[in-house]
Phi, psi and omega in degrees: 000156183290137176289325178263113184294346179271345180252082181242154179220194183301319181298327179286330181281332185265353181242153178229133177261123180292341182271352180264110183302327181291326179285323175296319179296321179298315177294321179298324178294331177286331181230071186293344180283349178263149177284163176299324179295320179294322178293316178298320177296322178295321178296317179293322183286321185269345182096181188278351184282125185304316182295326178290325179294314180298316179297317179299313180298316182295324179283316184287323185251037184303316182292319179294317182292325180294330177294334179259008180059040175256127182258000000 
């Protein structure tokens, strides 16, 4: 991820760093029913690619997401 948050490009948009609290928080805002720890674990398990993380969360936490009507 970019050290300077104002200089971002495509590579910064498609990747997520599990060690960057602001990026974990951004994913957590998309899935507020999950804990920050669960989001960090999903990032570590699925790898740094944003689309893989979203797919992993949707598959692994399907029952939790269905309770919140998230598809």
